[in-house]
N, C-alpha and C positions, 0 to 999 in steps of 0.2 A: 575483516577485510584488511589486507596489507596496505599501508599508506606510504607514499614517497613524496619528497619535496624536490621539485624541479626549480632550480634557481638560475636566473640570468642577470649577472652583474654587468653594468655598462656605464661608460662615461662618454659615449659617442652616439651619434644617430644610428639607429638600428631597427627601424619599424619592420623591415622585412624579416629580420631575425626573430623578432617577437612573434610575428605571424607563424613562422616556421616552428618555433618552440611550442607555440600553442597547438599546432597540429600534432607535434610529437607527444604532448601531454594527453591529447584526446585519443591518439592511437594506443598509447600505453594503457590507459584506462580501459579502452574497448578490447584490446587484444589480450591483456593479461589479467583482467578482472581486478585491478587495483584502483585505489583512490589517489589521484595525483593532485598536489597543490602546486600551483605555478606562482613564483614570486619574481618580480622584476625589481632589482636593486638599482635604481636609476639615479646616477649623478651626472647626467648629460646636461649640456647647456639648455637654457630655457626654451629655445626654439625647438630643439630636438625632443625635449621633455613633453612638449605639447603634442608632437606627432606620436610619441610613444603612448600617451594616454589614449589617443584615437585608435592606435593599433590594438591596445588591450581591450578597449570598448568594442572593437569589431570582432573579437574572438567569439566563437559559438558559446551561448549561455549554458550553464549547468542544466542537465536533464532533470525533469520533474520526477520525484518519487513520492507518491502518496504514503506508502508504508514507511520509508526511511524517515520522513518528516515526523510522523507520529511516533516512531521508535525513539527519536531524540526527546520528544515530550515525555515518553515513558521513563527514560533514564533520568531526566531532570526531576520528574515527580518522585522517583526513588530517592534521589539525593535530598529532596526537600522533606522526605518522610510522609508524603501524601498517601492516603488510603485509596484514592481513586483518581482517575483522569476523566474529565468531561470534555467532549469534542464538539465544536460547532463549525458549520460551514459558512463561507461568505455568501454563497448562493443557496439560501436556506428556505426557499419556497418552491415546492414542486409544481412544475408546469406540464400539462398533458395536452398534446395537440395531435390531430389525425390518429385516433385511437387504434386503427388497423396497423399503422406503421409502428406505433409503440409496442403492440403485441408481437409483431414480427421481430423487432430488435431485441426485446427482452427475451423472447423465445430462443434466440440464438445462444443464450448462455445456459440453457437447460440441457441435460443429457439427452442424446438422441433417442434412447430407448424408453423415455418416459411415456406412459399412456397419454393420449391427447387430453383426456379429462383432467388428469393431474397437471399437465402442462398449462391448461387454461386456468385452473385454480391458482397455480403458482404465479402466473403472469398477473392475474387480477390482484393478488395480494402484494405484489412487488412494489417497493419504493412508495408505499402509501402512508408510512408512519403508523400511527395508532388508529387511523380511520379518516373519514371525510365529513363527519357531521360537525355542526357548529359547537364550539367549545362552551360548555355551560358550568364548569367547575371541575376541580381535580378529582380524578378517580385513579387510585393507585392499586395495582394488582401484582401480587407475587406469583410468577408463572414461568413457564419456559418460553423464551423469546425466539420466534421464528427468524432466521437470518434474512429471509426475504421481506419480512415485515418491518425490520429495524431500519430506521432512517439514519444513515451515517452522518447527516448534518447535525444531529442532536442526540448524542449517545454518550454514556459513561461506562468505563470498565474499571473493575477493582484491581488492586495490585496483585491479588492472588492469581489473576489471569495474565496481565501484561508483564508481571515480574517473572513469569515462567516461559512465555512464548512471545516472540516479536511478531511484527507484521512483515510480509514479503517486501524486501527492499528493491524490487524490480522497478525500473525506471519507465517513465512515459506510459503508464498503464493504469487506466481507471479501474476502480473496483478492488485494487490490491489491499485497501484498508479494511475490507469486509471479512478477512480471514478469521479473525478472532470471534466474530459473531457466529460464524458457522461452527467453530470449535466449541464454544460455550454451549450452543444448542445440542450438538451431537454428543457432548459429554454429559448431557442432561443436568447441567448446572443451573441453578435458579437465577431469575432476573426480576427486576422491578419494571413494570410497564406503566407509563403515564399516558393519559388520554389527550396528549397534545398533538395537533395536526400540523404537518409541515407542507409548505408549498415551495416548490423549487422554481428558479428562474435563471435564464441565461444572462451572465454578466456581460457588460459592454465589451470586454476584451474578447469574449467568445463570439461576438457578433462581427468582429473584424475578420478579414480574409486570413490573416496569419493565425488568429485565435481559433477560427473554425477548422483550419487544416490541422493545427496541433491537436485539437480535441479528437478529430476523426482518427488520427494516427494512434492516439492513446486508446481509443475505442477498439481499433484493429488489434493492438497489443493485448487488450483485455480478452478478445475472442481467442487469440492464440494461447493465452495463459490458461483458459478454461480447459484445454486439453489435459493439463496437469492438475489444476485445482479440482475439477470434477472427480478425477480419480482419487485425490486425497480426501475430498468430502465423502465419497462413497466408503472409503476405509474408516474414517472417523465415525461415520454413522453406523457402520456394521460392527465396530469394535467394542461396543458396550462399555464396560468399566475399564477396559484395558489401558486407555490413556490416563487413568487416574490412579493415584497411590492410595494407601490405606486411609489417609485422611481426606480423600476425595479432592486432592490437588492435582493439577495437570502435570503429567510426566512428559517433559519436552522431548526426551530421548525417543519415546514411542512415536510422537507426532513427527519428529524429524525423520524417522525411518520411513513413514508413509510418504513424506515429501521426496526423499531420495529415491524411493521405489518408482515414483512417477516419472523421473527424468528419462528413463529408457523407453517411454511410450512412443508408438509410431506417430510421426509428425505429418502424416498425409491427410487425406480426406478433405472435408470442407474447410478446414483451417488452412491447408495449403492453397485452396482455391481463393480464399480471402487475400492471401499474400500475392497471388498471381496478379491481382489488380494493382499491386504496388511492386511491379516487377523488379525495378532497380534496387529495391530494399528487401526483396524476398528472403534471401539467405540470411541477411543480418537480423531481420525481425524474428525468424524462426530460431536462430541461435540465441538471441536475447531472451526469448520466452523460455527456452530450456535452461540457459545459464542463470536466469533469474531464480529458478527453483533451486539450482545448485547453490547459489549464494544464500538463499533462504535457509536451506538445511544447514549450511556452515554457520550462518549467524545464529541459528537456533541452538547449535552445539555449545556456543559460548555465551548465550544470552543471559542465563542466570548468573554467570560470573560477572557480566557487565552490570546487571541490575544490583548485585550485591556490592560491587565496587562503588556504584553511584550512591547507594544507601550509606556505605561506610564513609564516603567523601563528605556527605551531607550531615551525618550524625556521629561521626567518630566511631566509637566501638559500640554504640547503642544497638541493641537487637532490632531486627526489622519490625516495623509496626504491625499490629494485628487489629482486625476490626471485624465486627459481626455483620458487615454489609454484604449483600449478595454481590457476585462478581460482575454482573452485567446490568446496566440501567439503560433503558431506551425511552424516548418520548415520541 
């Protein structure tokens, strides 16, 4: 993604200008798909400086991106020469309330043409970690990890995976960090499953009015993104060994092609109905869901170069590390 630096030097009171430049930065990022860094070079008198701080604090916060945050961790891991990245969530105990509502919400993310019996089994297995029995000791299994069975709050990925393909950088969208678990499963790569059971809970922030609204918007964006992700997952599941090279390593070029092909899908149907409930944001949300996939494909094109550069920065000219660990670990 192209980055620009927007600077505002000042030696006088200009809180209004700071607010206006903040809007300009947000517009540039939204309209042109760029990353804008805003810097206020403030040499104003102390009284004006205090007002400037308030103006900066009042600017809209950066949008949340589950995938982009993890991608930065992947690049740092490459620079440190790590063989794997292990992810934990701050809300790492699963909570289930009103079982019928849970099934309906999870069911919204499944393809419409799934037989009802498959849909039911898929919902029952979703977000449950390795099970729900009392923990009585470690049991470690080398197996194929179901993407719906893996709990993202307690998972590890090998560098053979995250060094080839990033996560979708789409903003304000829950579930975007699950892409690699689907890819590992569909490519029939092995994983290690531990019998640890996870319970989820709502953080205090999510119980506030602003936190609740933010999460519901991220959930709406998740539903919109499934238009594209379900199409990509269908391609990876049907592709057999096509996404793998002769050494059974993921070929990012093939996966990026699947992502790009999804961008032209029809944006109507029940996903448009969801956005009708957010009428003032309808067009923008639909655009963001589509543009997020375009950004994902573009990032994937350059991801291996980024991971190689990170590894080179951390280890000089040392060759990338190799290890015999399976690419995916879930607990």
